[in-house]
N, CA, C, O and CB atoms as a CASP TS submission, in Angstrom:
PFRMAT TS
TARGET T0000
AUTHOR 0000-0000-0000
METHOD Language model
MODEL 1
PARENT N/A
ATOM      1  N   MET     1      -4.817  13.829  -2.342  1.00  0.00           N
ATOM      2  CA  MET     1      -4.113  13.629  -1.085  1.00  0.00           C
ATOM      3  C   MET     1      -2.911  14.558  -1.063  1.00  0.00           C
ATOM      4  O   MET     1      -2.213  14.695  -2.067  1.00  0.00           O
ATOM      5  CB  MET     1      -3.679  12.143  -0.905  1.00  0.00           C
ATOM      6  N   ASP     2      -2.667  15.186   0.056  1.00  0.00           N
ATOM      7  CA  ASP     2      -1.519  16.069   0.202  1.00  0.00           C
ATOM      8  C   ASP     2      -0.237  15.264   0.236  1.00  0.00           C
ATOM      9  O   ASP     2      -0.219  14.136   0.728  1.00  0.00           O
ATOM     10  CB  ASP     2      -1.646  16.921   1.465  1.00  0.00           C
ATOM     11  N   PRO     3       0.826  15.836  -0.280  1.00  0.00           N
ATOM     12  CA  PRO     3       2.104  15.123  -0.191  1.00  0.00           C
ATOM     13  C   PRO     3       2.560  15.089   1.267  1.00  0.00           C
ATOM     14  O   PRO     3       2.501  16.101   1.964  1.00  0.00           O
ATOM     15  CB  PRO     3       3.187  15.800  -1.093  1.00  0.00           C
ATOM     16  N   PHE     4       3.003  13.946   1.714  1.00  0.00           N
ATOM     17  CA  PHE     4       3.495  13.880   3.088  1.00  0.00           C
ATOM     18  C   PHE     4       4.692  12.962   3.222  1.00  0.00           C
ATOM     19  O   PHE     4       5.110  12.647   4.337  1.00  0.00           O
ATOM     20  CB  PHE     4       2.397  13.419   4.012  1.00  0.00           C
ATOM     21  N   LEU     5       5.250  12.528   2.104  1.00  0.00           N
ATOM     22  CA  LEU     5       6.441  11.688   2.153  1.00  0.00           C
ATOM     23  C   LEU     5       7.411  12.194   1.099  1.00  0.00           C
ATOM     24  O   LEU     5       7.436  11.678  -0.019  1.00  0.00           O
ATOM     25  CB  LEU     5       6.091  10.178   1.925  1.00  0.00           C
ATOM     26  N   ASN     6       8.195  13.180   1.436  1.00  0.00           N
ATOM     27  CA  ASN     6       9.187  13.741   0.512  1.00  0.00           C
ATOM     28  C   ASN     6       8.579  14.151  -0.812  1.00  0.00           C
ATOM     29  O   ASN     6       9.205  13.966  -1.855  1.00  0.00           O
ATOM     30  CB  ASN     6      10.290  12.746   0.268  1.00  0.00           C
ATOM     31  N   GLY     7       7.382  14.700  -0.799  1.00  0.00           N
ATOM     32  CA  GLY     7       6.753  15.169  -2.019  1.00  0.00           C
ATOM     33  C   GLY     7       6.044  14.103  -2.831  1.00  0.00           C
ATOM     34  O   GLY     7       5.426  14.433  -3.843  1.00  0.00           O
ATOM     35  N   PHE     8       6.105  12.843  -2.436  1.00  0.00           N
ATOM     36  CA  PHE     8       5.422  11.775  -3.150  1.00  0.00           C
ATOM     37  C   PHE     8       3.924  11.875  -2.885  1.00  0.00           C
ATOM     38  O   PHE     8       3.499  12.003  -1.737  1.00  0.00           O
ATOM     39  CB  PHE     8       5.967  10.386  -2.727  1.00  0.00           C
ATOM     40  N   LYS     9       3.136  11.817  -3.934  1.00  0.00           N
ATOM     41  CA  LYS     9       1.682  11.847  -3.800  1.00  0.00           C
ATOM     42  C   LYS     9       1.102  10.498  -4.211  1.00  0.00           C
ATOM     43  O   LYS     9       1.561   9.880  -5.172  1.00  0.00           O
ATOM     44  CB  LYS     9       1.073  12.987  -4.656  1.00  0.00           C
ATOM     45  N   ALA    10       0.099  10.053  -3.481  1.00  0.00           N
ATOM     46  CA  ALA    10      -0.569   8.794  -3.799  1.00  0.00           C
ATOM     47  C   ALA    10      -2.066   9.017  -3.763  1.00  0.00           C
ATOM     48  O   ALA    10      -2.577   9.693  -2.869  1.00  0.00           O
ATOM     49  CB  ALA    10      -0.153   7.666  -2.814  1.00  0.00           C
ATOM     50  N   ASP    11      -2.764   8.458  -4.722  1.00  0.00           N
ATOM     51  CA  ASP    11      -4.219   8.522  -4.718  1.00  0.00           C
ATOM     52  C   ASP    11      -4.759   7.515  -3.705  1.00  0.00           C
ATOM     53  O   ASP    11      -4.354   6.353  -3.727  1.00  0.00           O
ATOM     54  CB  ASP    11      -4.793   8.245  -6.137  1.00  0.00           C
ATOM     55  N   PRO    12      -5.647   7.927  -2.833  1.00  0.00           N
ATOM     56  CA  PRO    12      -6.192   7.014  -1.819  1.00  0.00           C
ATOM     57  C   PRO    12      -7.270   6.106  -2.404  1.00  0.00           C
ATOM     58  O   PRO    12      -8.442   6.194  -2.036  1.00  0.00           O
ATOM     59  CB  PRO    12      -6.766   7.809  -0.642  1.00  0.00           C
ATOM     60  N   ASP    13      -6.857   5.237  -3.315  1.00  0.00           N
ATOM     61  CA  ASP    13      -7.794   4.381  -4.038  1.00  0.00           C
ATOM     62  C   ASP    13      -8.275   3.180  -3.250  1.00  0.00           C
ATOM     63  O   ASP    13      -9.178   2.473  -3.697  1.00  0.00           O
ATOM     64  CB  ASP    13      -7.169   3.913  -5.290  1.00  0.00           C
ATOM     65  N   GLY    14      -7.686   2.931  -2.078  1.00  0.00           N
ATOM     66  CA  GLY    14      -8.058   1.762  -1.300  1.00  0.00           C
ATOM     67  C   GLY    14      -7.262   0.540  -1.730  1.00  0.00           C
ATOM     68  O   GLY    14      -6.307   0.641  -2.501  1.00  0.00           O
ATOM     69  N   VAL    15      -7.668  -0.606  -1.223  1.00  0.00           N
ATOM     70  CA  VAL    15      -6.966  -1.861  -1.506  1.00  0.00           C
ATOM     71  C   VAL    15      -7.971  -2.976  -1.749  1.00  0.00           C
ATOM     72  O   VAL    15      -9.127  -2.890  -1.335  1.00  0.00           O
ATOM     73  CB  VAL    15      -6.018  -2.236  -0.345  1.00  0.00           C
ATOM     74  N   LEU    16      -7.518  -4.011  -2.419  1.00  0.00           N
ATOM     75  CA  LEU    16      -8.339  -5.191  -2.686  1.00  0.00           C
ATOM     76  C   LEU    16      -7.677  -6.378  -1.993  1.00  0.00           C
ATOM     77  O   LEU    16      -6.582  -6.793  -2.371  1.00  0.00           O
ATOM     78  CB  LEU    16      -8.501  -5.447  -4.236  1.00  0.00           C
ATOM     79  N   TYR    17      -8.349  -6.924  -0.973  1.00  0.00           N
ATOM     80  CA  TYR    17      -7.813  -8.050  -0.220  1.00  0.00           C
ATOM     81  C   TYR    17      -8.213  -9.362  -0.870  1.00  0.00           C
ATOM     82  O   TYR    17      -9.394  -9.614  -1.112  1.00  0.00           O
ATOM     83  CB  TYR    17      -8.295  -8.008   1.231  1.00  0.00           C
ATOM     84  N   GLN    18      -7.226 -10.188  -1.148  1.00  0.00           N
ATOM     85  CA  GLN    18      -7.413 -11.511  -1.732  1.00  0.00           C
ATOM     86  C   GLN    18      -8.375 -11.462  -2.921  1.00  0.00           C
ATOM     87  O   GLN    18      -9.155 -12.389  -3.141  1.00  0.00           O
ATOM     88  CB  GLN    18      -7.932 -12.486  -0.675  1.00  0.00           C
ATOM     89  N   ASN    19      -8.309 -10.382  -3.672  1.00  0.00           N
ATOM     90  CA  ASN    19      -9.101 -10.176  -4.879  1.00  0.00           C
ATOM     91  C   ASN    19     -10.609 -10.277  -4.654  1.00  0.00           C
ATOM     92  O   ASN    19     -11.356 -10.568  -5.588  1.00  0.00           O
ATOM     93  CB  ASN    19      -8.691 -11.168  -5.915  1.00  0.00           C
ATOM     94  N   THR    20     -11.066 -10.034  -3.400  1.00  0.00           N
ATOM     95  CA  THR    20     -12.500 -10.147  -3.134  1.00  0.00           C
ATOM     96  C   THR    20     -13.089  -8.985  -2.337  1.00  0.00           C
ATOM     97  O   THR    20     -14.248  -8.634  -2.561  1.00  0.00           O
ATOM     98  CB  THR    20     -12.763 -11.414  -2.405  1.00  0.00           C
ATOM     99  N   ILE    21     -12.343  -8.376  -1.420  1.00  0.00           N
ATOM    100  CA  ILE    21     -12.889  -7.361  -0.519  1.00  0.00           C
ATOM    101  C   ILE    21     -12.201  -6.018  -0.752  1.00  0.00           C
ATOM    102  O   ILE    21     -10.992  -5.901  -0.551  1.00  0.00           O
ATOM    103  CB  ILE    21     -12.727  -7.797   0.952  1.00  0.00           C
ATOM    104  N   TRP    22     -12.960  -5.003  -1.174  1.00  0.00           N
ATOM    105  CA  TRP    22     -12.415  -3.665  -1.391  1.00  0.00           C
ATOM    106  C   TRP    22     -12.534  -2.893  -0.081  1.00  0.00           C
ATOM    107  O   TRP    22     -13.580  -2.929   0.567  1.00  0.00           O
ATOM    108  CB  TRP    22     -13.160  -2.923  -2.559  1.00  0.00           C
ATOM    109  N   SER    23     -11.476  -2.197   0.309  1.00  0.00           N
ATOM    110  CA  SER    23     -11.492  -1.501   1.584  1.00  0.00           C
ATOM    111  C   SER    23     -10.649  -0.234   1.529  1.00  0.00           C
ATOM    112  O   SER    23      -9.774  -0.118   0.671  1.00  0.00           O
ATOM    113  CB  SER    23     -10.995  -2.415   2.692  1.00  0.00           C
ATOM    114  N   PHE    24     -10.888   0.698   2.408  1.00  0.00           N
ATOM    115  CA  PHE    24     -10.121   1.928   2.608  1.00  0.00           C
ATOM    116  C   PHE    24     -10.213   2.928   1.463  1.00  0.00           C
ATOM    117  O   PHE    24      -9.414   3.863   1.415  1.00  0.00           O
ATOM    118  CB  PHE    24      -8.698   1.586   2.829  1.00  0.00           C
ATOM    119  N   ALA    25     -11.152   2.768   0.544  1.00  0.00           N
ATOM    120  CA  ALA    25     -11.268   3.699  -0.586  1.00  0.00           C
ATOM    121  C   ALA    25     -11.522   5.113  -0.073  1.00  0.00           C
ATOM    122  O   ALA    25     -12.350   5.329   0.812  1.00  0.00           O
ATOM    123  CB  ALA    25     -12.406   3.262  -1.548  1.00  0.00           C
ATOM    124  N   GLY    26     -10.805   6.055  -0.636  1.00  0.00           N
ATOM    125  CA  GLY    26     -10.990   7.450  -0.294  1.00  0.00           C
ATOM    126  C   GLY    26     -10.073   7.984   0.784  1.00  0.00           C
ATOM    127  O   GLY    26      -9.995   9.197   0.979  1.00  0.00           O
ATOM    128  N   PHE    27      -9.365   7.092   1.502  1.00  0.00           N
ATOM    129  CA  PHE    27      -8.472   7.632   2.526  1.00  0.00           C
ATOM    130  C   PHE    27      -7.159   6.879   2.705  1.00  0.00           C
ATOM    131  O   PHE    27      -6.309   7.332   3.471  1.00  0.00           O
ATOM    132  CB  PHE    27      -9.180   7.656   3.816  1.00  0.00           C
ATOM    133  N   ALA    28      -6.960   5.754   2.035  1.00  0.00           N
ATOM    134  CA  ALA    28      -5.703   5.030   2.222  1.00  0.00           C
ATOM    135  C   ALA    28      -5.360   4.208   0.982  1.00  0.00           C
ATOM    136  O   ALA    28      -6.207   3.958   0.124  1.00  0.00           O
ATOM    137  CB  ALA    28      -5.789   4.117   3.455  1.00  0.00           C
ATOM    138  N   VAL    29      -4.108   3.801   0.915  1.00  0.00           N
ATOM    139  CA  VAL    29      -3.631   2.933  -0.159  1.00  0.00           C
ATOM    140  C   VAL    29      -2.427   2.153   0.369  1.00  0.00           C
ATOM    141  O   VAL    29      -1.686   2.644   1.221  1.00  0.00           O
ATOM    142  CB  VAL    29      -3.255   3.761  -1.446  1.00  0.00           C
ATOM    143  N   LEU    30      -2.242   0.951  -0.137  1.00  0.00           N
ATOM    144  CA  LEU    30      -1.079   0.128   0.188  1.00  0.00           C
ATOM    145  C   LEU    30      -0.305  -0.147  -1.091  1.00  0.00           C
ATOM    146  O   LEU    30      -0.900  -0.364  -2.147  1.00  0.00           O
ATOM    147  CB  LEU    30      -1.503  -1.205   0.879  1.00  0.00           C
ATOM    148  N   PHE    31       1.013  -0.137  -1.000  1.00  0.00           N
ATOM    149  CA  PHE    31       1.896  -0.468  -2.115  1.00  0.00           C
ATOM    150  C   PHE    31       2.745  -1.667  -1.719  1.00  0.00           C
ATOM    151  O   PHE    31       3.152  -1.798  -0.565  1.00  0.00           O
ATOM    152  CB  PHE    31       2.795   0.749  -2.510  1.00  0.00           C
ATOM    153  N   TRP    32       3.008  -2.538  -2.683  1.00  0.00           N
ATOM    154  CA  TRP    32       3.909  -3.662  -2.438  1.00  0.00           C
ATOM    155  C   TRP    32       5.346  -3.188  -2.356  1.00  0.00           C
ATOM    156  O   TRP    32       5.735  -2.220  -3.009  1.00  0.00           O
ATOM    157  CB  TRP    32       3.765  -4.719  -3.533  1.00  0.00           C
ATOM    158  N   SER    33       6.130  -3.883  -1.544  1.00  0.00           N
ATOM    159  CA  SER    33       7.584  -3.746  -1.592  1.00  0.00           C
ATOM    160  C   SER    33       8.113  -5.012  -2.280  1.00  0.00           C
ATOM    161  O   SER    33       7.340  -5.918  -2.594  1.00  0.00           O
ATOM    162  CB  SER    33       8.214  -3.553  -0.132  1.00  0.00           C
ATOM    163  N   SER    34       9.390  -5.069  -2.507  1.00  0.00           N
ATOM    164  CA  SER    34       9.976  -6.277  -3.110  1.00  0.00           C
ATOM    165  C   SER    34      10.526  -7.221  -2.048  1.00  0.00           C
ATOM    166  O   SER    34      11.215  -8.185  -2.382  1.00  0.00           O
ATOM    167  CB  SER    34      11.091  -5.897  -4.092  1.00  0.00           C
ATOM    168  N   THR    35      10.239  -6.964  -0.790  1.00  0.00           N
ATOM    169  CA  THR    35      10.795  -7.745   0.311  1.00  0.00           C
ATOM    170  C   THR    35       9.804  -8.804   0.796  1.00  0.00           C
ATOM    171  O   THR    35       8.728  -8.467   1.290  1.00  0.00           O
ATOM    172  CB  THR    35      11.189  -6.822   1.468  1.00  0.00           C
ATOM    173  N   PRO    36      10.162 -10.078   0.655  1.00  0.00           N
ATOM    174  CA  PRO    36       9.264 -11.135   1.142  1.00  0.00           C
ATOM    175  C   PRO    36       9.315 -11.241   2.662  1.00  0.00           C
ATOM    176  O   PRO    36      10.329 -10.924   3.284  1.00  0.00           O
ATOM    177  CB  PRO    36       9.633 -12.489   0.509  1.00  0.00           C
ATOM    178  N   VAL    37       8.205 -11.691   3.252  1.00  0.00           N
ATOM    179  CA  VAL    37       8.154 -12.024   4.673  1.00  0.00           C
ATOM    180  C   VAL    37       8.372 -13.529   4.821  1.00  0.00           C
ATOM    181  O   VAL    37       9.177 -13.981   5.635  1.00  0.00           O
ATOM    182  CB  VAL    37       6.787 -11.584   5.314  1.00  0.00           C
ATOM    183  N   ASP    38       7.634 -14.291   4.013  1.00  0.00           N
ATOM    184  CA  ASP    38       7.752 -15.750   3.976  1.00  0.00           C
ATOM    185  C   ASP    38       7.163 -16.217   2.644  1.00  0.00           C
ATOM    186  O   ASP    38       7.029 -15.416   1.719  1.00  0.00           O
ATOM    187  CB  ASP    38       7.015 -16.431   5.209  1.00  0.00           C
ATOM    188  N   ALA    39       6.814 -17.479   2.534  1.00  0.00           N
ATOM    189  CA  ALA    39       6.337 -18.031   1.262  1.00  0.00           C
ATOM    190  C   ALA    39       5.006 -17.436   0.808  1.00  0.00           C
ATOM    191  O   ALA    39       4.737 -17.380  -0.392  1.00  0.00           O
ATOM    192  CB  ALA    39       6.199 -19.527   1.377  1.00  0.00           C
ATOM    193  N   THR    40       4.173 -16.991   1.745  1.00  0.00           N
ATOM    194  CA  THR    40       2.842 -16.499   1.372  1.00  0.00           C
ATOM    195  C   THR    40       2.631 -15.006   1.600  1.00  0.00           C
ATOM    196  O   THR    40       1.594 -14.464   1.217  1.00  0.00           O
ATOM    197  CB  THR    40       1.810 -17.249   2.136  1.00  0.00           C
ATOM    198  N   ARG    41       3.616 -14.326   2.225  1.00  0.00           N
ATOM    199  CA  ARG    41       3.452 -12.902   2.539  1.00  0.00           C
ATOM    200  C   ARG    41       4.652 -12.079   2.074  1.00  0.00           C
ATOM    201  O   ARG    41       5.765 -12.589   1.941  1.00  0.00           O
ATOM    202  CB  ARG    41       3.246 -12.713   4.044  1.00  0.00           C
ATOM    203  N   ALA    42       4.396 -10.795   1.832  1.00  0.00           N
ATOM    204  CA  ALA    42       5.454  -9.835   1.501  1.00  0.00           C
ATOM    205  C   ALA    42       5.147  -8.530   2.234  1.00  0.00           C
ATOM    206  O   ALA    42       4.015  -8.299   2.660  1.00  0.00           O
ATOM    207  CB  ALA    42       5.559  -9.602  -0.060  1.00  0.00           C
ATOM    208  N   TRP    43       6.163  -7.682   2.376  1.00  0.00           N
ATOM    209  CA  TRP    43       5.953  -6.402   3.038  1.00  0.00           C
ATOM    210  C   TRP    43       5.229  -5.433   2.114  1.00  0.00           C
ATOM    211  O   TRP    43       5.527  -5.351   0.923  1.00  0.00           O
ATOM    212  CB  TRP    43       7.289  -5.806   3.492  1.00  0.00           C
ATOM    213  N   SER    44       4.283  -4.708   2.674  1.00  0.00           N
ATOM    214  CA  SER    44       3.603  -3.634   1.965  1.00  0.00           C
ATOM    215  C   SER    44       3.728  -2.370   2.802  1.00  0.00           C
ATOM    216  O   SER    44       3.969  -2.426   4.008  1.00  0.00           O
ATOM    217  CB  SER    44       2.104  -3.987   1.690  1.00  0.00           C
ATOM    218  N   HIS    45       3.562  -1.237   2.146  1.00  0.00           N
ATOM    219  CA  HIS    45       3.662   0.050   2.829  1.00  0.00           C
ATOM    220  C   HIS    45       2.363   0.805   2.597  1.00  0.00           C
ATOM    221  O   HIS    45       1.958   1.027   1.456  1.00  0.00           O
ATOM    222  CB  HIS    45       4.895   0.876   2.325  1.00  0.00           C
ATOM    223  N   GLY    46       1.721   1.192   3.677  1.00  0.00           N
ATOM    224  CA  GLY    46       0.445   1.876   3.597  1.00  0.00           C
ATOM    225  C   GLY    46       0.570   3.361   3.859  1.00  0.00           C
ATOM    226  O   GLY    46       1.349   3.796   4.707  1.00  0.00           O
ATOM    227  N   MET    47      -0.209   4.133   3.119  1.00  0.00           N
ATOM    228  CA  MET    47      -0.267   5.580   3.310  1.00  0.00           C
ATOM    229  C   MET    47      -1.702   5.933   3.675  1.00  0.00           C
ATOM    230  O   MET    47      -2.647   5.550   2.985  1.00  0.00           O
ATOM    231  CB  MET    47       0.207   6.358   2.023  1.00  0.00           C
ATOM    232  N   ASN    48      -1.849   6.671   4.773  1.00  0.00           N
ATOM    233  CA  ASN    48      -3.160   7.008   5.301  1.00  0.00           C
ATOM    234  C   ASN    48      -3.357   8.515   5.196  1.00  0.00           C
ATOM    235  O   ASN    48      -2.565   9.281   5.745  1.00  0.00           O
ATOM    236  CB  ASN    48      -3.313   6.525   6.771  1.00  0.00           C
ATOM    237  N   GLY    49      -4.387   8.942   4.510  1.00  0.00           N
ATOM    238  CA  GLY    49      -4.643  10.354   4.300  1.00  0.00           C
ATOM    239  C   GLY    49      -5.425  11.033   5.399  1.00  0.00           C
ATOM    240  O   GLY    49      -5.609  12.249   5.351  1.00  0.00           O
ATOM    241  N   ILE    50      -5.890  10.292   6.387  1.00  0.00           N
ATOM    242  CA  ILE    50      -6.635  10.916   7.474  1.00  0.00           C
ATOM    243  C   ILE    50      -5.692  11.465   8.537  1.00  0.00           C
ATOM    244  O   ILE    50      -5.838  12.608   8.970  1.00  0.00           O
ATOM    245  CB  ILE    50      -7.607   9.915   8.098  1.00  0.00           C
ATOM    246  N   ASN    51      -4.726  10.655   8.957  1.00  0.00           N
ATOM    247  CA  ASN    51      -3.753  11.151   9.930  1.00  0.00           C
ATOM    248  C   ASN    51      -2.352  11.261   9.317  1.00  0.00           C
ATOM    249  O   ASN    51      -1.361  11.364  10.039  1.00  0.00           O
ATOM    250  CB  ASN    51      -3.717  10.232  11.156  1.00  0.00           C
ATOM    251  N   PHE    52      -2.279  11.237   8.002  1.00  0.00           N
ATOM    252  CA  PHE    52      -1.032  11.400   7.244  1.00  0.00           C
ATOM    253  C   PHE    52       0.101  10.547   7.803  1.00  0.00           C
ATOM    254  O   PHE    52       1.136  11.060   8.228  1.00  0.00           O
ATOM    255  CB  PHE    52      -0.613  12.860   7.239  1.00  0.00           C
ATOM    256  N   SER    53      -0.116   9.249   7.791  1.00  0.00           N
ATOM    257  CA  SER    53       0.888   8.319   8.289  1.00  0.00           C
ATOM    258  C   SER    53       1.323   7.355   7.194  1.00  0.00           C
ATOM    259  O   SER    53       0.619   7.149   6.205  1.00  0.00           O
ATOM    260  CB  SER    53       0.351   7.546   9.492  1.00  0.00           C
ATOM    261  N   VAL    54       2.489   6.774   7.392  1.00  0.00           N
ATOM    262  CA  VAL    54       3.021   5.737   6.518  1.00  0.00           C
ATOM    263  C   VAL    54       3.408   4.569   7.403  1.00  0.00           C
ATOM    264  O   VAL    54       4.118   4.753   8.392  1.00  0.00           O
ATOM    265  CB  VAL    54       4.244   6.252   5.671  1.00  0.00           C
ATOM    266  N   SER    55       2.951   3.362   7.063  1.00  0.00           N
ATOM    267  CA  SER    55       3.206   2.188   7.894  1.00  0.00           C
ATOM    268  C   SER    55       3.619   1.013   7.026  1.00  0.00           C
ATOM    269  O   SER    55       3.410   1.018   5.813  1.00  0.00           O
ATOM    270  CB  SER    55       1.963   1.828   8.727  1.00  0.00           C
ATOM    271  N   SER    56       4.211   0.000   7.661  1.00  0.00           N
ATOM    272  CA  SER    56       4.583  -1.240   6.982  1.00  0.00           C
ATOM    273  C   SER    56       3.721  -2.375   7.511  1.00  0.00           C
ATOM    274  O   SER    56       3.435  -2.453   8.706  1.00  0.00           O
ATOM    275  CB  SER    56       6.092  -1.557   7.180  1.00  0.00           C
ATOM    276  N   TYR    57       3.306  -3.263   6.591  1.00  0.00           N
ATOM    277  CA  TYR    57       2.435  -4.380   6.953  1.00  0.00           C
ATOM    278  C   TYR    57       2.888  -5.647   6.233  1.00  0.00           C
ATOM    279  O   TYR    57       3.191  -5.592   5.041  1.00  0.00           O
ATOM    280  CB  TYR    57       0.961  -4.060   6.609  1.00  0.00           C
ATOM    281  N   PRO    58       2.942  -6.797   6.929  1.00  0.00           N
ATOM    282  CA  PRO    58       3.129  -8.062   6.231  1.00  0.00           C
ATOM    283  C   PRO    58       1.777  -8.482   5.649  1.00  0.00           C
ATOM    284  O   PRO    58       0.839  -8.751   6.399  1.00  0.00           O
ATOM    285  CB  PRO    58       3.707  -9.168   7.192  1.00  0.00           C
ATOM    286  N   ALA    59       1.673  -8.539   4.332  1.00  0.00           N
ATOM    287  CA  ALA    59       0.394  -8.812   3.677  1.00  0.00           C
ATOM    288  C   ALA    59       0.477 -10.086   2.838  1.00  0.00           C
ATOM    289  O   ALA    59       1.546 -10.456   2.352  1.00  0.00           O
ATOM    290  CB  ALA    59      -0.025  -7.622   2.797  1.00  0.00           C
ATOM    291  N   LEU    60      -0.658 -10.742   2.677  1.00  0.00           N
ATOM    292  CA  LEU    60      -0.718 -11.940   1.838  1.00  0.00           C
ATOM    293  C   LEU    60      -0.441 -11.580   0.387  1.00  0.00           C
ATOM    294  O   LEU    60      -0.924 -10.562  -0.110  1.00  0.00           O
ATOM    295  CB  LEU    60      -2.091 -12.628   1.966  1.00  0.00           C
ATOM    296  N   LYS    61       0.329 -12.408  -0.286  1.00  0.00           N
ATOM    297  CA  LYS    61       0.643 -12.164  -1.699  1.00  0.00           C
ATOM    298  C   LYS    61      -0.596 -12.257  -2.581  1.00  0.00           C
ATOM    299  O   LYS    61      -0.564 -11.820  -3.731  1.00  0.00           O
ATOM    300  CB  LYS    61       1.695 -13.156  -2.184  1.00  0.00           C
ATOM    301  N   ALA    62      -1.682 -12.817  -2.068  1.00  0.00           N
ATOM    302  CA  ALA    62      -2.932 -12.897  -2.822  1.00  0.00           C
ATOM    303  C   ALA    62      -3.669 -11.560  -2.858  1.00  0.00           C
ATOM    304  O   ALA    62      -4.604 -11.393  -3.642  1.00  0.00           O
ATOM    305  CB  ALA    62      -3.833 -13.964  -2.222  1.00  0.00           C
ATOM    306  N   ASP    63      -3.259 -10.604  -2.016  1.00  0.00           N
ATOM    307  CA  ASP    63      -3.881  -9.284  -2.023  1.00  0.00           C
ATOM    308  C   ASP    63      -3.489  -8.527  -3.288  1.00  0.00           C
ATOM    309  O   ASP    63      -2.418  -8.752  -3.852  1.00  0.00           O
ATOM    310  CB  ASP    63      -3.476  -8.485  -0.768  1.00  0.00           C
ATOM    311  N   ALA    64      -4.356  -7.641  -3.721  1.00  0.00           N
ATOM    312  CA  ALA    64      -4.101  -6.874  -4.947  1.00  0.00           C
ATOM    313  C   ALA    64      -3.774  -5.434  -4.583  1.00  0.00           C
ATOM    314  O   ALA    64      -4.679  -4.614  -4.428  1.00  0.00           O
ATOM    315  CB  ALA    64      -5.325  -6.930  -5.907  1.00  0.00           C
ATOM    316  N   PHE    65      -2.493  -5.118  -4.446  1.00  0.00           N
ATOM    317  CA  PHE    65      -2.030  -3.771  -4.152  1.00  0.00           C
ATOM    318  C   PHE    65      -1.261  -3.257  -5.367  1.00  0.00           C
ATOM    319  O   PHE    65      -0.710  -4.051  -6.130  1.00  0.00           O
ATOM    320  CB  PHE    65      -1.141  -3.743  -2.863  1.00  0.00           C
ATOM    321  N   PRO    66      -1.219  -1.945  -5.553  1.00  0.00           N
ATOM    322  CA  PRO    66      -0.410  -1.403  -6.648  1.00  0.00           C
ATOM    323  C   PRO    66       1.078  -1.468  -6.318  1.00  0.00           C
ATOM    324  O   PRO    66       1.462  -1.711  -5.173  1.00  0.00           O
ATOM    325  CB  PRO    66      -0.818   0.046  -6.947  1.00  0.00           C
ATOM    326  N   VAL    67       1.894  -1.252  -7.317  1.00  0.00           N
ATOM    327  CA  VAL    67       3.339  -1.170  -7.131  1.00  0.00           C
ATOM    328  C   VAL    67       3.809   0.195  -7.614  1.00  0.00           C
ATOM    329  O   VAL    67       3.174   0.826  -8.460  1.00  0.00           O
ATOM    330  CB  VAL    67       4.078  -2.319  -7.891  1.00  0.00           C
ATOM    331  N   ARG    68       4.909   0.627  -7.071  1.00  0.00           N
ATOM    332  CA  ARG    68       5.547   1.867  -7.519  1.00  0.00           C
ATOM    333  C   ARG    68       6.925   1.465  -8.009  1.00  0.00           C
ATOM    334  O   ARG    68       7.743   0.974  -7.231  1.00  0.00           O
ATOM    335  CB  ARG    68       5.623   2.966  -6.365  1.00  0.00           C
ATOM    336  N   CYS    69       7.188   1.669  -9.284  1.00  0.00           N
ATOM    337  CA  CYS    69       8.466   1.308  -9.881  1.00  0.00           C
ATOM    338  C   CYS    69       9.433   2.479  -9.758  1.00  0.00           C
ATOM    339  O   CYS    69       9.110   3.609 -10.122  1.00  0.00           O
ATOM    340  CB  CYS    69       8.288   0.897 -11.361  1.00  0.00           C
ATOM    341  N   VAL    70      10.608   2.194  -9.248  1.00  0.00           N
ATOM    342  CA  VAL    70      11.644   3.201  -9.074  1.00  0.00           C
ATOM    343  C   VAL    70      12.894   2.723  -9.782  1.00  0.00           C
ATOM    344  O   VAL    70      13.351   1.600  -9.573  1.00  0.00           O
ATOM    345  CB  VAL    70      11.925   3.477  -7.570  1.00  0.00           C
ATOM    346  N   ARG    71      13.438   3.580 -10.616  1.00  0.00           N
ATOM    347  CA  ARG    71      14.650   3.217 -11.345  1.00  0.00           C
ATOM    348  C   ARG    71      15.863   3.690 -10.543  1.00  0.00           C
ATOM    349  O   ARG    71      15.888   4.824 -10.066  1.00  0.00           O
ATOM    350  CB  ARG    71      14.652   3.837 -12.785  1.00  0.00           C
ATOM    351  N   ASP    72      16.870   2.820 -10.392  1.00  0.00           N
ATOM    352  CA  ASP    72      18.112   3.201  -9.706  1.00  0.00           C
ATOM    353  C   ASP    72      18.924   4.145 -10.559  1.00  0.00           C
ATOM    354  O   ASP    72      20.003   4.575 -10.150  1.00  0.00           O
ATOM    355  CB  ASP    72      18.946   1.964  -9.358  1.00  0.00           C
TER
END
């Protein structure tokens, strides 16, 4: 995937919803943020390699997304 967010590159490995459904492999990926939405959801950030976009989504905490660790 081409860099499109300040040089950050992400592999479009797709996502696993509620540990059962694999989706978006080959063109998108979602990463968790540390910001909760409510008791069952947290914010995630998606990167799309088809139209090179970055979006935010409230996702269920049961979903299996990767994390990106950043040191202050």
